[in-house]
N, C-alpha and C positions, 0 to 999 in steps of 0.2 A: 743664697738660702742661709738663713740664720736658724740654728737649732740650739735649744737649751736642753741639756740633759736632765731628765727626771731622776730622782734619787729614791732609794728604799731605805727606810730606817732599820738599822740593826738593833739587836737587843741592848747593846751598850748605849744607844742614843746617837751614835755616829751613823753616817750614811754611806751607801755605795751606789754607784750609777746603775740604772735599770737596764741599760744596754751597754755591753762591753765588747771585747774582742778576744776570741780564742786563738791559740797558737799551736795546737796539735799538728804535727808534721811540718811546721814552719822551721826554717833554719837548717834543713837537712839537705837541701839541693843548692849548691853555690850559684848555679845559673839563675836561680830565682830570687837570690838574696836582695837585689836592688828593689824589685817589685814588692817583695814582702815587707821590707822596711818602709817603702812608700805607702803601702796599704795601711800599716799600723799608724804612721804619722798622719795620714789622711783622716783616719778614725779619730785621732786625738784632736785634730783641727775641728772636727764636726761634733765634738762633745762625747765621743765614745771613749771615755778616759779610763775605764776599767780594762786592764789587760791581764789575761789569765795565762799562766804557763805552769811548768812542772819540771822537776829534775829528770823525770822519765822521758820527756819529749826530746828525742834525738840525743839521749844521754847527755843532756845539758846544752845541746846546740840551740834549742829554742830560747833558753834563758839568755844565751850570749847574743842572739839576734835581738831579743827584746831590749837588752842592755844597750845595744848600739842604737836602736830606734828611739830610745827615750833620752839620749844624751842631751843635756841642756833643758830637759822638760820634766825632770823627775817630780817637781812640785805639782805638775798637772795630772799625774798618773795615780790611779788607785791600783796598786800592783798586787796580784794574787799569785801565789806559788803553792806547790804541793810537795810533800815528802812521801817517798815510797814506803809502803808498809814494812818492807824488809829492813828499812833504816829507822823505824819508828820506836826504838827503845828510848829510854830517858837520855842516854848519852848520844845515841845515834841520831836522834832528831835534831839535837843542838848542832852536831857536827854537819849534818846534811844541810841545815838551814844556812850555816855560815859558808859552806861551799857554794850554795845557790847565790848568796849575797855577793860572793866574789865573782861568779860568772856574770851576774847582772850588773856588777859595778855600782851597786847602791849600798846605802848604810842601813836600810830597813825595808821590810816587806809589809805591806799594809794588812794583808789577810793571808794566813798560812794554813793550809789544809792537810789533813791526813787523806791520802789519795783513795784508799779503800781499806777495809778491815784486813788486818794481818794477824800474826800470831803473838805479837807483843801486847801485853796487857794495856787496855785503854788508859788505866790510871797512870802508867808510866809515860805515855805519850802526852797526856794532859799536864803532868808535872813538867815535862820538857817545854811544852807550849807556854806554861806559866813562867818558867825561867826565861824564855826568849822574850816574852812581853816585858818582864821586869828589867831585862837588859837593854830594851829598846830595839832589839833586832826585828821584832814583828810588832804590829799594832794590835791585831786580834787574831784569833784562830777559829777554825771550823773543820768540817769534814766533807768528804765526797763519797758518793756511792754507798750511803748508809740507808738501809731499809728501816722499817718501823722498829723491828726488834733491836737493831743496832743502835738506834737513837735512844730507846729506853735504857739500854745497857750503858750508853754514854752518860746519860744523866745520873744513873745510879753510881757510876764511877767518878762522879764529881765534875761532869762536863757542863755545868750550868752556864758557862761563859761562851758556849758554842755560838758563833755568829752566823753561820750559814750551813746549808747542806747542798753541795753541788751534785746534781743527779742528771741522768739521761731522761729528758722529758720533752716531748714534742707531740705533734698531732698523731703520729703513729705509735707513740709510746705513752699511753695515757694511764697505765696501771697505777702510778702513784696517786691518782685522784681518789681512789677508793678509801684508802686509810692513811697513807703517809702524808699527803698534803694537808688533810684536815688536822692531823696531829701537829705538824709543823706550824700551821697557822695558830692553833690553840696555844702553842708555846712561843709564838711570835718569833720563829726562826725562819728567815727568808730562804727561798730556793734560788739557786743559780742553775739555770738549765743549759746543759752542754749539748752539742749537736742539735741545735734547735731546728735545723732544716734537714735532719736525718742524713747528714753527709751528702746533701744534694739530691737524695732520692725523692724528696717531696716535690721537686721542681717539675716533674713530669706528670704529676697526678691531675687528672682532668677536673676534679671538683675544685681543687686549689686554683687551677688555671682559670676556671669559670668565675670564682670569686675575685681573682686578681683582675680579670677583664672588666668586671663591673666598676672597679675603682681606678682603672688605668694604672694598675700597679703590677709588680712582678710576683710570681708565686713565692719567692723567698720573703718578700715583704709581708705577704699574707701570713705565712707561717710564723714570722716574728711578731706581727701585730696580734695574732691569736694568743701568743704567750704574754705579751706585754699588757694586754687588756685585763689580765688577772691580777689579783691582789698579791703583793709581796713576791712577785716572780721577776727575776732578772734573766737575761739571755746573753750568751757569749758566742755569737756566730764567728766562724773563722773565715778570713778572706786573705788571699795573696794578691788581690787585684784592687787597685785604688778605686776603680769605678764600681766594683761590687761592694766595696766598703761604703761608698756614697749611697748606694741603694739600700744597704742595711740601715744606715743612719736615718734614712727617710721613712723607715717603717714606724718610727715613733709618731709620725704624723698621720698614719693611716688609721682611720676610725672604722672598725668593722661594725656592721649593723647586727641586730638580732637575727635578721634573715640570713646573713652570712654565717653567724654562729650556728644556727640551726642546720644549715646546709653542711657545714663542716662536721657537726655532730652525727649527721646521717652517714657521711662518708667515713668518718673515724669515730665509731661509737665509744662512749665512755665506758669504763669497766663496770660490771655488775657484781663483782666479787673481788676478794683480795688476789693480787698477783705478785709474784716475786719481783723485786726491783731489777730491771734489766741494766746491763752495762755494755759499753763498747770498748 
């Protein structure tokens, strides 16, 4: 099977892959390390070249795992990392980034995100991101878990260079569709959807299984395809199993019909009013 990764254009004109790989909880169990590295490398082989990690994940263990997985393949990878809000002062952001670079064993991070809102002023974090871009430590910066009010504050603080907002978004978490997603599309800021399969809880849903059966696909592929059919939405499913990674990659080729979309809307109704952004 030959797969070509589709890309999403970022506000800068650069691109990021539409389907990547998450690493939350990876690197924390030594007995699984070999399989987790194999899963990440399988994803790279299949064009899932965006890998997302964070200093929070396993207190750096995930970053170290990713660093091992991409040895000799750094040029193939669109690397995403995140700074904890407690570290997101002007000086703390720079220091945290350089610790992450050391754990990853790389000289730059392609996209560096503020993990969620904290107490440090957004202007300070933006200044640190700008410093890191100018130094070549990161290529671009963005945010994660930012609701609509957070995004408007970000732009008011000088955050016009924000490249993405990574949020919890899947069939069971459709609240962002009411106001956040339209605002982001208006400002041409792509979404990176984490936990796109709701940490596996979508796999047993009967309506998702019914749609999957019509296409001889898996429920996970349906959940991913539902996201990927939307404009300017990327997804970062996590897998510690190479075979599951292959299934995730094949979701790019699954074309859901209008009938499928309608059935999923019935099972998972879109929001009818504003809802607070959910987090995991």
